[in-house]
C-alpha positions as CSV (number, residue, x, y, z in Angstrom):
1,M,36.8,95.5,61.5
2,T,36.1,94.0,64.9
3,I,37.1,90.5,66.0
4,H,33.5,89.4,66.1
5,E,32.9,90.6,62.5
6,T,36.1,88.8,61.4
7,S,34.9,85.6,63.1
8,A,31.5,85.9,61.5
9,I,33.0,86.3,58.0
10,R,35.2,83.3,58.5
11,G,32.3,81.2,59.8
12,M,30.2,82.1,56.7
13,A,33.1,81.3,54.4
14,E,33.6,77.9,56.2
15,S,29.8,77.2,55.9
16,D,29.9,78.0,52.2
17,R,32.8,75.6,51.7
18,L,31.0,72.8,53.6
19,R,27.9,73.3,51.5
20,S,29.9,73.3,48.3
21,R,31.7,70.1,49.4
22,R,28.4,68.4,50.3
23,L,27.0,69.4,46.9
24,R,30.0,68.0,45.0
25,N,29.8,64.7,47.0
26,R,26.1,64.4,46.3
27,I,26.6,65.0,42.6
28,R,29.5,62.5,42.5
29,H,27.4,59.9,44.4
30,E,24.4,60.3,42.0
31,V,26.7,60.1,38.9
32,I,28.2,56.9,40.3
33,Q,24.8,55.4,41.0
34,L,23.5,56.3,37.5
35,G,26.7,54.8,36.0
36,I,26.1,51.5,37.8
37,V,22.4,51.4,36.7
38,A,23.4,52.1,33.1
39,L,26.1,49.4,33.3
40,V,23.6,46.9,34.6
41,V,21.1,47.8,31.9
42,V,23.7,47.4,29.2
43,L,24.8,44.0,30.6
44,L,21.2,42.8,30.8
45,G,20.6,44.0,27.2
46,M,23.7,42.1,26.0
47,L,22.6,39.0,27.9
48,A,19.1,39.2,26.4
49,Y,20.5,39.7,22.9
50,A,22.8,36.7,23.3
51,V,20.0,34.5,24.6
52,K,17.7,35.5,21.8
53,A,20.4,34.9,19.1
54,G,21.2,31.5,20.6
55,L,17.5,30.5,20.5
56,A,17.2,31.8,17.0
57,E,20.1,29.6,15.8
58,K,18.1,26.6,17.1
59,G,14.9,27.7,15.5
60,I,13.3,28.9,18.8
61,R,11.6,32.2,18.7
62,F,11.7,34.3,21.9
63,S,8.3,36.0,22.2
64,F,5.5,36.6,24.7
65,S,2.8,36.4,22.1
66,F,1.9,32.9,23.3
67,L,0.2,34.5,26.3
68,A,-2.8,35.3,24.0
69,N,-3.3,31.6,23.0
70,T,-6.0,29.4,24.4
71,A,-4.8,27.5,27.4
72,G,-6.5,24.2,26.6
73,F,-6.2,22.8,30.1
74,D,-8.1,23.1,33.3
75,I,-7.0,24.3,36.8
76,S,-8.5,22.6,39.8
77,E,-9.1,25.8,41.7
78,G,-8.5,29.5,41.4
79,W,-10.0,32.7,40.0
80,T,-8.8,34.9,37.2
81,L,-9.6,38.3,35.7
82,T,-12.0,38.7,32.8
83,S,-13.1,41.8,30.9
84,G,-16.2,43.4,32.4
85,E,-18.2,46.5,31.7
86,G,-16.0,49.4,30.9
87,F,-12.6,49.2,32.4
88,V,-13.7,47.3,35.5
89,P,-12.5,43.6,35.4
90,N,-14.5,40.7,36.8
91,L,-13.4,37.7,38.8
92,A,-14.3,34.4,37.3
93,Q,-13.4,30.7,37.7
94,F,-10.7,29.7,35.3
95,S,-11.7,27.5,32.4
96,S,-9.8,25.8,29.6
97,D,-11.1,28.1,26.9
98,M,-9.4,31.1,28.5
99,S,-6.0,32.5,27.5
100,I,-2.6,31.4,28.9
101,A,-2.2,34.9,30.4
102,S,-5.4,34.1,32.4
103,A,-3.8,30.9,33.6
104,F,-0.8,32.9,34.9
105,V,-3.2,35.3,36.7
106,T,-4.9,32.3,38.3
107,G,-1.5,31.0,39.6
108,I,-0.6,34.5,40.9
109,F,-4.0,34.6,42.7
110,N,-3.5,31.2,44.3
111,T,0.0,32.1,45.4
112,A,-1.0,35.4,46.8
113,K,-4.0,33.8,48.6
114,I,-1.8,31.3,50.4
115,A,0.9,33.9,51.2
116,L,-1.6,36.3,52.7
117,L,-3.4,33.7,54.9
118,A,-0.1,32.2,56.0
119,I,1.3,35.6,57.0
120,I,-1.7,36.3,59.2
121,L,-2.0,32.9,60.8
122,S,1.8,32.3,61.3
123,T,2.1,35.7,63.0
124,I,-0.6,34.8,65.5
125,L,0.7,31.3,66.1
126,G,4.3,32.4,66.2
127,T,3.6,35.1,68.7
128,M,1.7,32.6,70.9
129,L,4.6,30.1,70.7
130,G,7.2,32.8,71.4
131,V,5.3,34.0,74.5
132,G,4.7,30.3,75.5
133,R,8.4,29.7,75.4
134,L,8.7,32.0,78.4
135,S,5.7,30.8,80.3
136,T,5.9,30.1,84.0
137,N,3.9,26.9,83.4
138,W,6.4,24.0,82.9
139,V,4.2,22.0,80.6
140,V,3.4,25.0,78.3
141,R,7.0,26.2,78.2
142,N,8.4,22.8,77.3
143,L,5.7,22.0,74.9
144,C,6.3,25.2,73.0
145,F,10.1,24.5,73.1
146,W,9.8,21.1,71.5
147,I,7.4,22.2,68.9
148,V,9.6,25.0,67.8
149,E,12.8,23.0,67.9
150,F,11.3,20.0,66.0
151,V,9.7,22.2,63.3
152,R,12.8,24.5,62.8
153,N,15.1,21.5,62.4
154,T,13.2,19.5,59.8
155,P,12.8,20.4,56.1
156,L,9.7,22.2,55.0
157,L,9.1,19.8,52.1
158,I,9.0,16.8,54.5
159,Q,6.6,18.7,56.7
160,L,4.4,19.4,53.7
161,V,4.3,15.7,52.7
162,F,3.5,14.8,56.3
163,W,0.6,17.2,56.6
164,Y,-0.8,16.1,53.2
165,F,-0.5,12.3,53.5
166,A,-0.6,11.7,57.2
167,V,-3.1,14.4,58.2
168,V,-5.3,15.8,55.5
169,L,-5.9,12.6,53.5
170,R,-6.7,10.9,56.8
171,F,-9.8,13.0,57.3
172,P,-13.0,11.1,57.2
173,P,-14.8,10.6,53.8
174,M,-17.7,12.9,52.9
175,A,-20.3,10.3,54.0
176,S,-19.0,10.5,57.5
177,A,-17.5,14.0,57.5
178,A,-16.8,15.7,60.8
179,K,-19.4,18.4,61.3
180,L,-18.1,20.9,63.9
181,Y,-19.6,23.8,65.7
182,G,-20.4,26.8,63.5
183,G,-21.1,24.8,60.4
184,L,-17.5,23.7,59.7
185,V,-17.3,20.5,57.6
186,V,-14.0,18.6,57.5
187,S,-13.5,15.7,55.1
188,Q,-11.0,14.2,52.6
189,Q,-12.6,16.2,49.8
190,G,-11.7,19.4,51.6
191,I,-12.7,21.8,54.4
192,Y,-15.9,23.7,54.1
193,I,-16.6,26.9,56.1
194,P,-19.6,29.2,56.3
195,T,-19.5,32.5,54.5
196,L,-21.4,35.7,54.4
197,S,-23.1,36.5,51.1
198,W,-24.8,39.7,50.0
199,T,-28.5,39.3,49.3
200,G,-28.5,42.0,46.6
201,G,-29.7,45.6,46.6
202,V,-28.3,48.6,48.4
203,S,-30.2,50.6,51.0
204,T,-29.4,53.4,53.4
205,L,-29.3,51.0,56.3
206,S,-27.0,48.6,54.6
207,L,-24.6,51.4,53.6
208,I,-24.5,52.7,57.2
209,L,-23.9,49.3,58.7
210,V,-21.2,48.4,56.1
211,T,-19.4,51.7,56.8
212,A,-19.7,51.2,60.6
213,T,-18.3,47.7,60.2
214,G,-15.3,48.9,58.2
215,V,-14.5,51.7,60.6
216,S,-14.8,49.3,63.5
217,L,-12.5,46.8,61.9
218,L,-9.9,49.4,61.2
219,G,-10.1,50.6,64.8
220,A,-9.8,47.0,66.1
221,V,-6.6,46.6,64.0
222,F,-4.9,49.9,64.3
223,D,-6.1,51.5,67.6
224,P,-3.1,51.6,70.0
225,V,-5.3,51.2,73.1
226,R,-6.2,47.6,73.8
227,G,-9.5,48.5,75.5
228,A,-10.5,50.5,72.5
229,R,-9.6,47.6,70.1
230,R,-11.9,45.3,72.1
231,I,-14.8,47.8,71.8
232,C,-14.2,48.3,68.1
233,A,-14.1,44.5,67.5
234,A,-17.3,44.1,69.5
235,A,-18.9,46.9,67.4
236,A,-17.9,45.2,64.2
237,V,-19.5,41.9,65.3
238,V,-22.7,43.8,66.3
239,C,-22.8,45.5,62.9
240,L,-22.4,42.2,61.1
241,G,-25.1,40.7,63.2
242,L,-27.5,43.6,62.3
243,L,-26.7,43.1,58.6
244,V,-27.7,39.4,59.0
245,A,-30.7,40.2,61.2
246,T,-32.1,42.8,58.8
247,G,-31.7,40.4,55.8
248,E,-29.0,42.5,54.0
249,M,-26.6,39.6,54.3
250,T,-27.1,35.9,54.8
251,V,-24.9,33.2,56.3
252,N,-24.3,30.5,53.7
253,F,-23.7,27.3,55.6
254,P,-22.1,24.2,53.9
255,V,-24.3,21.2,53.6
256,A,-22.7,17.8,53.3
257,N,-24.3,14.8,51.6
258,K,-23.0,11.3,50.8
259,F,-20.5,12.3,48.0
260,K,-19.9,16.1,48.2
261,A,-20.8,19.3,50.1
262,S,-22.5,22.4,48.8
263,G,-22.6,25.9,50.1
264,G,-20.0,27.9,52.0
265,T,-16.4,28.2,50.9
266,S,-14.3,25.2,50.3
267,I,-10.6,24.7,51.0
268,S,-9.1,21.9,48.9
269,P,-7.0,19.2,50.6
270,E,-3.9,20.5,48.7
271,M,-4.4,24.1,49.8
272,A,-5.1,22.9,53.4
273,A,-1.9,20.9,53.6
274,L,0.2,23.6,52.0
275,L,-1.3,26.2,54.3
276,L,-0.7,24.1,57.4
277,A,2.9,23.3,56.5
278,I,3.8,26.9,55.8
279,V,2.0,28.4,58.8
280,V,3.5,25.9,61.3
281,N,7.0,26.2,59.8
282,S,7.0,30.0,59.6
283,A,5.5,30.3,63.1
284,S,8.4,28.4,64.6
285,F,10.9,30.9,63.2
286,I,8.6,33.8,64.2
287,A,8.4,32.3,67.7
288,E,12.2,32.4,68.2
289,T,12.2,36.0,67.0
290,V,9.6,37.0,69.5
291,R,11.2,35.1,72.3
292,G,14.6,36.7,71.6
293,A,13.1,40.2,71.6
294,I,11.3,39.6,74.9
295,D,14.5,38.3,76.4
296,A,16.3,41.4,75.3
297,L,14.0,43.7,77.2
298,P,15.2,44.8,80.6
299,K,13.9,42.8,83.5
300,A,13.0,46.0,85.1
301,Q,10.0,46.2,82.7
302,W,8.5,43.1,84.4
303,E,9.4,44.3,87.9
304,A,7.8,47.7,87.3
305,A,4.6,46.0,86.0
306,G,4.5,43.7,89.0
307,S,4.9,46.7,91.3
308,L,1.9,48.3,89.7
309,G,-0.2,45.2,90.4
310,L,-0.5,44.1,86.8
311,S,-1.0,40.4,86.1
312,R,1.5,38.5,83.9
313,R,-1.0,38.4,81.1
314,D,-1.7,42.2,81.3
315,T,2.0,42.8,81.4
316,V,2.6,40.8,78.2
317,N,-0.3,42.3,76.4
318,D,0.1,46.0,77.4
319,I,3.8,46.4,78.1
320,I,5.9,43.7,76.6
321,L,4.4,42.9,73.2
322,P,3.9,46.5,72.1
323,Q,7.6,47.1,72.6
324,V,8.5,43.7,71.0
325,F,6.6,44.4,67.8
326,R,8.4,47.7,67.3
327,V,11.7,45.8,67.2
328,V,10.8,42.6,65.4
329,L,8.9,44.0,62.3
330,P,12.0,44.0,60.0
331,S,12.7,40.4,61.0
332,F,9.1,39.5,60.4
333,G,9.3,41.1,56.9
334,N,12.2,38.8,56.0
335,Q,10.2,35.8,57.2
336,Y,7.1,36.9,55.3
337,I,9.1,37.2,52.0
338,S,10.6,33.7,52.6
339,L,7.2,32.4,53.4
340,S,5.8,33.7,50.1
341,K,8.5,32.1,48.1
342,N,8.0,28.8,49.9
343,T,4.5,28.6,48.3
344,A,6.2,27.2,45.3
345,L,6.5,23.9,47.2
346,G,2.8,23.4,46.5
347,I,3.8,21.6,43.4
348,A,4.8,18.6,45.6
349,V,1.1,18.0,46.5
350,G,-0.5,19.3,43.3
351,Y,-1.6,22.7,44.5
352,P,-2.1,25.0,41.5
353,D,0.2,27.8,42.5
354,L,2.1,30.0,40.1
355,F,5.1,27.6,39.7
356,N,2.9,24.6,39.2
357,I,0.9,26.3,36.5
358,Y,4.1,27.5,34.8
359,G,5.3,23.9,34.5
360,T,2.1,22.9,32.7
361,I,2.3,25.9,30.4
362,A,6.0,25.3,29.6
363,N,5.3,21.6,28.7
364,Q,2.5,22.6,26.4
365,T,3.9,25.6,24.7
366,G,7.7,25.1,24.9
367,H,8.1,28.7,26.0
368,S,9.9,27.8,29.2
369,L,12.3,30.8,29.3
370,E,9.5,33.4,28.8
371,G,7.4,31.6,31.4
372,I,10.2,31.5,34.0
373,I,10.8,35.2,33.5
374,I,7.1,35.9,34.2
375,V,7.3,33.7,37.3
376,M,10.4,35.4,38.6
377,A,8.9,38.8,38.0
378,S,5.7,37.9,39.8
379,Y,7.6,36.6,42.9
380,L,9.7,39.8,42.8
381,I,6.6,42.0,42.7
382,L,5.0,40.0,45.5
383,S,8.2,40.4,47.7
384,W,8.3,44.1,47.0
385,N,4.7,44.5,48.1
386,I,5.3,42.6,51.3
387,S,8.5,44.6,52.0
388,S,6.7,47.9,51.3
389,S,3.8,46.9,53.6
390,V,6.2,46.0,56.4
391,Y,8.1,49.3,55.9
392,W,4.9,51.2,56.1
393,A,3.9,49.4,59.4
394,N,7.4,50.0,60.7
395,R,7.1,53.7,60.0
396,R,3.8,53.8,61.8
397,L,5.1,52.1,64.9
398,N,8.6,53.8,64.8
399,P,8.1,57.2,63.3
400,M,11.4,58.5,64.8
401,G,13.4,55.4,64.1
402,V,13.0,55.0,60.4
403,S,15.0,57.0,57.9
404,Q,12.8,59.2,55.7
C-alpha cells in the first residue's frame, strides 16, 4: 500500500468520525431542546391546573364559553367579521346584538389598523428626520435635532394627552370646519378624507385596469431602481385616473354641514390623537437609528458620489439610503413591535382598541383572566406577524447575510 493510499484511508476515517460526532451532537442538541419544551409545557399545565382549582374553590368557573354570549354594549368604531355566503366572512360594523367574540375581533381590527398605519407613517417621518439630522442646512439640522430630542425624552402617555386635548380637540367645530385641498375636512368631530368606491359590476376594461394598477404599485414598492419606481408609481396613478374617468370607480368626497359630515372616510378624534402620538414618538427613535447608520458608513461613499457629480439629494437617495435600510431593518422590526404594543395606550383617550374593549368585557362578564389571555395571545400573534414580515424583507434585501 502506497503512502497516498494510506493517507486517503486515514482521511476517510477521520471524515467518518467527524460526521459521526456532528450527528451525535445534533441528536443531543435536539433531545435537550425537546426536553426543555416538554418541561415548559408541564409547568404551564401545572400552573393552569392550579389557577383553575383556585378559581373553583371561590366558585368561579374558568371557561371561554362566554365568548358566544351577546355583548350588550356598543363600540364607537370598528369592524368585525360576520358569517357570509359559504365559508367567506363579511365585514360589518359592530353592534350590541353581536357576540363577545365579535367585540374582541373589533378590538383586534382597531389595534391592527393603528399599528399598520403607524408603521408606514413613522418609517417615512423617521427617515426624513434622520436624514435631516445630517443636513447641511443649519435650520433644518437643528430643528430635526430638537424635535427628536424632545420627543424621545418625554413619556408617550403625556404626548398622547397633549395631542388629544391640546391639538385634536382644538380643531374648529363642524360648522366652521377647515376644508382643505383635495376634499379633506378637519373638525372636532374627526377628520374626513375622500375615498375611492367601486360603482359595481365587472368588465374586461376594469379587470385590465385593476390588474395594471396592482402590478404598478408592486413595482413602485419593490423595484430596486429608483427611476423604475417613479415610472411604476406614475403608471398606477394613470390607471386609477382611467378607472375614475371610465366610471368604473368614483371619488367619494366628504360633505360637511352644520352638525356633521357625510361621505368619504372618517377618522375619529381618538384615533387621530393616538395615531399622531405613536407616529411622532416612533419616528424619533427611527430617526436616531437612521442617523447612526448613515454616520457609520465610510465617508468615502460621499466623496465618491461627489466625484461622480451627484448632488447631495441623489447621493442620499441612490447610494446612502439603500445601504442604510439593509442595516437598520432588524432595529426597525424591534421598534415596530414596540409601536404595536403602545396602541394599548389608546384607553387613555377612549379609543376602542383591544385592551380598552377587554376592560369593558371583563367588567360585564367577570371573566377577566380568560379575557387577558386572549389579549396577550392577540398581541403575541401581532408581534410574530410583524417580526416575520421584517425577516422576509431582510432576506430579500440581504439574501447572503441572513441565516437560512
